[in-house]
Structures are given as structure tokens and as C-alpha cells.
C-alpha positions as CSV (number, residue, x, y, z in Angstrom):
1,M,61.9,13.3,47.9
2,F,59.4,10.4,48.5
3,F,58.8,8.1,51.6
4,L,57.7,4.7,52.4
5,N,53.9,4.8,52.6
6,S,51.6,2.2,53.6
7,S,47.4,1.8,52.1
8,D,44.9,-0.5,51.2
9,G,45.7,0.7,47.8
10,L,45.6,4.4,47.2
11,F,48.3,6.3,46.8
12,F,49.3,10.3,46.2
13,I,52.3,11.2,44.3
14,N,53.4,14.7,45.0
15,N,55.6,16.8,43.0
16,V,58.2,18.2,45.0
17,I,61.0,18.9,42.2
18,E,58.9,21.9,40.4
19,K,61.0,22.0,37.4
20,E,60.8,17.7,36.6
21,S,57.5,16.7,35.3
22,I,56.9,13.3,36.0
23,Q,56.9,11.4,32.8
24,T,56.2,8.0,33.8
25,I,54.9,5.9,36.8
26,D,56.0,2.0,36.9
27,L,55.0,-0.1,39.5
28,I,57.6,-3.0,39.7
29,N,57.2,-5.7,42.7
30,L,60.1,-6.8,45.3
31,Q,61.3,-9.5,42.8
32,G,61.9,-6.6,40.2
33,K,59.0,-7.9,37.6
34,F,57.4,-4.9,36.4
35,I,53.5,-5.6,36.8
36,K,52.0,-2.0,35.4
37,T,52.6,1.4,34.3
38,I,50.4,3.9,36.0
39,S,48.9,6.7,34.2
40,I,50.5,10.5,35.1
41,T,47.3,11.9,35.4
42,E,46.0,9.1,37.8
43,N,46.6,10.8,41.6
44,P,45.5,9.0,44.0
45,I,47.5,6.5,42.2
46,N,45.1,3.2,42.7
47,I,46.7,-0.2,43.5
48,S,43.9,-2.0,45.1
49,D,43.5,-4.6,42.4
50,C,47.3,-6.1,43.5
51,E,48.4,-8.5,46.1
52,N,49.4,-7.4,49.4
53,G,52.8,-6.9,49.7
54,F,55.8,-4.3,49.0
55,Y,56.0,-2.4,45.9
56,F,58.1,0.1,44.0
57,L,56.9,2.8,42.1
58,K,60.0,3.9,39.5
59,I,58.9,7.5,38.8
60,S,60.8,8.8,35.9
61,T,60.7,12.7,35.1
62,N,62.3,14.6,32.6
63,E,65.8,14.7,34.1
64,N,65.8,11.9,36.9
65,V,64.5,8.2,38.2
66,F,63.1,8.4,41.7
67,V,62.4,5.0,43.2
68,A,59.7,5.2,46.1
69,K,59.1,1.8,48.2
70,I,55.4,1.4,49.3
71,L,53.4,-1.1,50.7
72,K,49.8,-2.3,50.1
73,K,48.0,-3.7,53.2
């Protein structure tokens, strides 16, 4: 389960589903444009180089895809 988070650029990902390991994390803007792939070893996730605004984190595991909405302020 993922919740809306706001930050000045650092976000933590907690893998709450133990049996599912994270494969990829993609950052996507509200217009659906792919921004970048984030390393799965990067925790916290640093998007301080991105413009302020809402983004989606598309988190793909070996069994599911989750989407988290985040706010970079």
C-alpha cells in the first residue's frame, strides 16, 4: 500500500509486501510523460532535480504494478 507523500525531493519506499520484490521504479509526470527510471537501491528516492509538482511513481514488482502519487514541493 502506498500513500500520497509530499517532500522537497526525498521520498522513502517501504516494501510492505514481503514476497514481492521491487523490480523497477519509474517517475512519470501528470501528463503521462516518462521522466526517469529510479534505481531500486536508491532509498530515499531523490527527485530534487525535478520541477515542483505532482508525479506518479510506477513501482513494478515480480507480480504486480503499484502507482503512488507524490508531490514535490
